[in-house]
Structures are given as C-alpha cells and as structure tokens.
C-alpha positions as CSV (number, residue, x, y, z in Angstrom):
1,M,-10.1,12.8,28.7
2,Q,-12.5,11.5,25.5
3,A,-13.0,15.1,24.4
4,S,-9.0,15.7,24.6
5,I,-8.5,12.5,22.5
6,Q,-11.1,13.6,19.9
7,I,-9.4,16.8,19.4
8,Q,-6.2,15.1,18.8
9,L,-8.1,12.9,16.0
10,E,-9.4,15.7,14.4
11,E,-6.0,17.6,14.4
12,I,-4.4,14.4,13.0
13,K,-7.2,14.2,10.4
14,N,-6.8,17.6,9.3
15,A,-2.9,17.7,9.4
16,H,-2.2,14.1,8.0
17,P,-5.2,12.7,6.9
18,K,-3.5,9.5,5.5
19,Q,-1.9,8.7,8.8
20,R,-3.2,5.4,10.5
21,V,-4.3,5.6,14.2
22,V,-4.7,2.8,16.3
23,L,-6.7,2.7,19.5
24,I,-5.5,0.6,22.2
25,T,-7.2,0.5,25.7
26,F,-5.9,-0.9,29.0
27,N,-7.5,-2.1,32.2
28,N,-6.7,-5.6,33.6
29,D,-5.5,-6.4,29.9
30,V,-4.4,-4.6,26.9
31,N,-7.0,-4.5,24.1
32,I,-5.8,-3.5,20.5
33,I,-9.1,-2.0,18.9
34,G,-7.0,-0.8,15.9
35,D,-9.3,1.6,13.8
36,G,-12.6,0.9,15.2
37,F,-13.7,-1.0,12.1
38,G,-12.7,-4.3,13.6
39,L,-9.6,-6.6,12.8
40,D,-10.5,-9.0,10.1
41,G,-13.9,-9.7,11.8
42,N,-12.7,-9.9,15.4
43,Q,-13.5,-7.1,17.9
44,M,-10.0,-6.6,19.2
45,V,-6.7,-8.1,20.1
46,V,-6.6,-9.0,23.5
47,I,-3.3,-9.3,25.6
48,T,-3.2,-10.7,29.2
49,G,-2.0,-12.9,31.8
50,E,1.8,-13.1,32.2
51,K,2.6,-11.4,28.9
52,L,1.7,-8.3,30.6
53,N,5.1,-8.7,32.7
54,E,7.3,-9.5,29.6
55,F,8.7,-6.5,27.8
56,D,10.1,-8.5,24.7
57,K,6.6,-10.5,24.1
58,L,4.6,-7.1,24.5
59,I,7.1,-5.4,21.9
60,Q,6.7,-8.5,19.7
61,C,2.9,-8.2,19.9
62,G,3.0,-4.7,18.9
63,K,5.6,-5.3,15.9
64,D,3.2,-8.4,14.9
65,F,0.3,-6.0,14.7
66,D,-0.3,-5.5,10.7
67,V,-0.9,-1.9,10.7
68,K,-1.7,-2.1,6.7
69,R,-4.9,-3.2,7.9
70,I,-5.8,0.0,9.6
71,R,-7.7,2.6,7.5
72,P,-6.2,6.4,7.1
73,V,-7.3,8.6,9.9
74,K,-9.5,10.3,7.0
75,D,-11.8,7.5,6.9
76,S,-11.7,5.9,10.3
77,K,-12.0,9.2,12.5
78,E,-15.7,8.9,13.1
79,K,-15.4,5.1,14.0
80,L,-12.6,5.8,16.4
81,T,-14.5,8.5,17.8
82,E,-17.4,6.1,18.3
83,Q,-15.3,3.5,20.3
84,L,-13.8,6.2,22.1
85,F,-17.1,7.4,23.5
86,E,-18.0,3.9,24.2
87,L,-15.1,3.4,26.6
88,R,-15.8,3.2,30.6
89,E,-13.5,2.9,33.1
90,T,-13.2,-0.5,34.7
91,G,-10.5,-2.3,36.8
92,A,-7.0,-1.6,37.0
93,T,-4.7,0.3,34.8
94,A,-2.1,-1.8,32.7
95,L,-0.5,1.4,31.4
96,G,3.0,0.0,31.1
97,P,2.0,-3.1,29.1
98,S,-0.3,-1.2,26.7
99,L,2.3,1.6,26.3
100,T,5.1,-1.2,25.5
101,V,2.6,-2.8,22.8
102,A,2.0,0.8,21.3
103,V,5.7,1.5,20.9
104,G,6.2,-2.0,19.3
105,I,3.3,-1.2,16.9
106,A,4.7,2.4,16.4
107,S,8.5,1.0,15.8
108,N,7.1,-0.5,12.3
109,A,6.9,2.9,10.8
110,S,9.3,5.7,11.0
111,R,8.7,8.9,12.8
112,S,5.7,7.5,14.5
113,K,3.9,9.0,17.8
114,V,2.1,7.4,20.6
115,I,-0.3,9.5,22.4
116,L,-0.9,8.0,26.1
117,C,-4.0,9.1,27.9
118,T,-4.5,8.1,31.2
119,D,-6.3,8.9,34.4
120,G,-4.9,6.4,36.8
121,L,-1.8,5.2,38.3
122,P,0.0,2.2,36.6
123,N,-0.8,-0.9,38.6
124,I,-0.8,-4.1,36.5
125,G,2.0,-5.7,34.7
126,L,5.6,-3.8,33.5
127,G,5.7,-0.2,35.2
128,A,3.4,-0.8,37.9
129,M,3.6,2.1,40.5
130,D,1.5,1.2,43.4
131,T,3.7,0.0,45.7
132,P,7.0,1.5,47.0
133,L,8.9,-1.4,45.5
134,S,7.4,-1.3,42.2
135,E,7.5,2.3,42.2
136,K,11.3,2.2,42.3
137,H,11.3,-0.4,39.3
138,S,8.9,1.6,37.4
139,K,11.4,4.4,36.7
140,S,13.7,2.1,35.4
141,F,11.3,0.4,33.2
142,Y,10.0,3.6,31.7
143,T,13.4,4.9,31.1
144,N,14.4,1.8,29.1
145,L,11.1,1.9,27.2
146,A,11.8,5.4,26.4
147,D,15.3,4.6,25.1
148,F,13.9,2.0,23.1
149,A,11.4,4.4,21.6
150,K,14.0,7.0,21.0
151,S,16.2,4.4,19.2
152,K,13.1,3.7,16.5
153,N,12.4,7.3,16.3
154,V,9.1,7.0,18.1
155,K,7.9,10.1,20.2
156,I,5.7,9.2,23.4
157,S,3.2,12.5,24.2
158,L,1.1,12.3,27.3
159,I,-2.4,13.3,28.0
160,A,-3.4,13.0,31.8
161,I,-6.3,14.1,33.9
162,E,-5.3,17.1,36.2
163,G,-5.3,16.0,39.8
164,E,-5.1,12.4,39.1
165,D,-2.2,10.2,40.6
166,C,-0.7,8.7,37.2
167,G,2.8,8.8,37.9
168,I,2.9,12.0,36.0
169,T,6.4,12.9,36.9
170,V,7.8,9.6,35.5
171,L,5.8,9.4,32.4
172,G,6.4,13.1,31.4
173,D,10.1,12.4,31.8
174,M,9.9,9.4,29.2
175,A,7.8,12.1,26.9
176,H,10.2,14.3,27.1
177,H,13.1,11.9,26.6
178,T,11.6,10.8,23.5
179,G,10.7,14.3,22.2
180,G,6.9,14.1,22.7
181,E,4.9,16.4,24.8
C-alpha cells in the first residue's frame, strides 16, 4: 500500500509540482496530518467521537481546513513519504468519515482529487459495512457522498489491497460516479 502511494506522490510531483497534497489517516478516528511538516506546531488534527457519524460536521471540518498552510508537493513529497512509511495498521477503519473530511477539504479548490487508500472494511462511523444492516445503509451513504463530490467537481480514486474485504464494489462505484479511477 505505502509503495503505491509513494508512486502516486512521485507522479503528482512530476506532473503538477505546485499541487498541494494533504495526508489523512484513519483508524478509530480521523487524523489530518497535512503535508507532513506539522500544522502550525501541532502534530495533526484529530476528529473523533460522535462527529464520525455526522456528515455535515465532517464536511465542515474539511472545509475549515486551511490548505494554504500546505506546501506544494514539490516541497513536501519527502516529508509526506516519511510520514507515510511511519504509518502502522491499528484498530478499526473509519473510512467513511475520513473520506467525507477529504471531500470537504477538496471541495475548497476546483478540480481536486481524493485518492482513497485502504486495506480494510469500513467499520466505524458513517459508511460502516461490517453488519448486514450497516452494509445496506453504507451504499446509500457512499452514493450521496459521490453525488456531493461530483457537484463540487471532486474526483475520488481508489487504491485497495487485492484480496482484502474493503467494500470494493461500493467504493469502486463511488469512484466511477465521480470520474475517478
């Protein structure tokens, strides 16, 4: 997974060196790491608790994130790569909430792209797919999120570990709907 993301970062740096990249991780909560340099002296922004179940609050957290503080990828790629290789798999998978925050951030700039990388089934907050009932509701959630992203001209692309159960059909449909890969 990390090698795939590193390749994506290199491709973005070469094709669009002034583009900004924000790293967001997720487990039991959502962590906005930013460009790897720290956010005004803070390590990261953490979103946790009931907010993980509230679409409007998650979108607003994303919209409130100031991407102007983020360095262009030509200046941040090495730091982002360091942060990337320090990541360890822990806990649950708050994929839906983190993706919602990412779309909120991306909606602040035209023609933005979110690259979702996952190796696990969403099981915390919005979009959880770990029970038959939540699986039914998750399809509606990801369809609505895709509609919102598309209305803001945000594409969502997906990188998943082959053979892992991560809801690939639902997530793939969402990516396709937004024009992502």
